[in-house]
C-alpha positions, 0 to 999 in steps of 0.5 A: 681517336687514334687510327679510327679516321684512317680506318676508312680511308686506306681501303674501300669504305665497304671493306672497312665497314664489314671489318667493323660489324665483324668487331661488333658481332664478336662483342655481342653488340649486333641483334644479327649473329647471323651476319657474315665474318670477313674471311681474311685480316687486312693487308697491313695486318698481314704485313705484320704477321708475316714479319713478326712470326720471325721476329717475336713468334711467341706474340703473334701465337699468343694473339692467335688463340684470341678473340681478335684473330677469331674476328680478324683484328690483328696488329695494325688495327690495334697499334695504327697511329695518326700524326698527330699522336706524339707517340707515334713512329713510322715501322716499315712504312707505316704510322704506329704507336707501341702503347694500345691505350684504353682510348684505342680499346674504345674504339670497339669496347666503348662501354668497357672503357667508359666504365673503367675511366669512371673506376678508382682503377683509372685513378690509381696513378694518384698515388704519385703525389700521395704519402706513399709515393713519398715513401718510395722516391724520398725515404726509401729511394734516391735520385740515382737513375738518370733518363732523358725525362728525368735528367735531374734523377728519379727513384728506382724504388718507385719505379720498380715498385709503386709505378708498376701496380698503380701506372707510370706517367709515361713520357715520350722523348722523340719519334715514338720512343718511350722513357725507360724509366716509364716504360714498360708499364701496365700499372692499371692507372697509367698516364697514356701520352694520348691523354687516357688513363689506365692500361686494359692489359694490367688484367688483360694480359697481351696478345691473347687477352685471355677472358679465364686469366682475367677471371682468374684471382691470381691475376688481381694478386699482382698488385691486390697483395702484400702487408697493406692490402693482402686481398690475394692471401685473404682470398686464398684462406678464405673458403671462397678461395679454397673452394676455388682451388679445390674446384677450378677444373669445374669453374668454366673459366673459358665460357663467353657467358659466365653468370654465377649460378648458371655457368659455375657454382663451385666458387666465386673469384674475384671477378665474380663478386666485384665485376662479372655478370650475375642473372640480374646484373651486367658485367662492370669495368667499375669494380667499386660498384659492388663495395659498401666500405672504401677501407684504404683511408685511416677511417673507412669511408663510404664509396660514394664520399671517396668518388665525390672527392675524385670527381668520378660519376660514382658520386652519384651512387650510395653505398646502400645501392652498391651493397644491393649489387653485392647481395645480388652476387651473394644470393646466388648461392647464399640465402638472405639471412646468411648475407645479412649476418654476414654484413652484420659482422663486417660493419661491426668490426669497421666501427670497433676499428674506428671507435677503439684504434682510428679515432683514438689514433688521429686525436693522439696524434694531432696533440703530438704533432706540436712536439714532433719533427716537421718533416714526415717520416722523420719521427719514429712515431710516423711509421709506428702510426702509418704502419698501425692504420695503413698495413694491419688496420687495412688488413683487419678491415679487408680480412672481415671484408672477405671472410678470412679470419687470420687476417682479420685477427692475427695479421689484423687487430691483434698487430693493432692492439699490440703496436698501439699499447707497446709502441704508440702509446709509449712513443707519445708518453716519452714525446710528452716527458720530453716536451715538458722539459723544454723551455719553451712555454708553447712546448710545454703546454702542447706536453700538457695537452698531450699527456691530458689526451693520452689519459683521456684515451686510456681512461675510456671504456675501450682502454681502461683495461690498460691502466687496470681500471676493469669495472667490477662487473667486466672482470666478473664476466670475464671470470665467469665466461673462463669458468664455463669453458673449463666446465665445458672442456674439462668433462 
């Protein structure tokens, strides 16, 4: 582990032990709260401070407001490197590294790093090989940027977009120099030169590492926003977000102990629900341990299923346990009947999206595949279907999960339905008609099969209204409800 062996060799073991004990004390890991803190910084950190006060004063000032400063943890203790570190370089007579990785942070924050490494956040860079990244690298971008690590070129769209949230694979190009296509980067799933994954500074911005900032919803909004996962927009629309904005000065965000219901009760933040402590539950750095649906795929899946696919320890924690974890947070402010009813509504939306749109969409696209061009995103249908589930379907599901009605409906299910009926189905029908005109018997057969699947889907209970085949009972029910509505409001 970078720096830890040398930590005890440059100066007396006794002084270093006192230093480590001080760190443990501030981290809340020592039982003896009366242990004496060291009175000064190490000589190497003092040298760093003296220079950086002239060269980068803001960095020193930010660090001066941090817990690290109060614990006498300085520049050298975090940036120290060993000769074997590929990103190490000599700087004013000391071997250091620019990147402070989760492996470095684990010297003092072992539990937090272990939890984080087992989370989906740490796996975020897997997007580098996903469908999303094909869009950024091929469809949207080009290989116009050439660097030492990418002599054949790399997409600036991917670098400035996808990689900044999901993380880059940081490339070292010699003597501690980092390739500019991959650094700077604070993507939460960053692949670091020392083999670790993630970036603690994605949430705990250097060099103050403010706990209040990490607890603030906008901190998460750097990545959790936009057309495909607008969590920050949904939160701001929700009653939770409205309450936070109205009561931000009552949130006690700077407090070391931050237990919902005890230290604050005005509103929850993202951290409250997904990570922070309750009266009976400790803080966790695995934000998936309170999520009972993974809404990222075409169809929502249980989180332990996706954890198993990634080989994560969460595969052993089922969704019912995770839901109980989240309910424990909810119960700090709400009663059990309220919480139970919320989950009834949420689960119903997931099921409705699956039955009405996701399952039929999957079936229709499979039937259309033999008639489509093989290259992904070379067909109009590819974009229609991708946006339907990846953007609109996610928005509907995320909206329901966070009690954001506008994102559930107008930005969600309405958009899904509109594009299913006005874009996806007509495009499929046109594709089938073109297939029937082909001379190839295989294509003609595929076109006939697609027509049959379209008819089967549209004739189902969920879609038959589109064909004008709503049953008499359904029509009567609609008429009855319309009459009741008019009588109620026309008085």
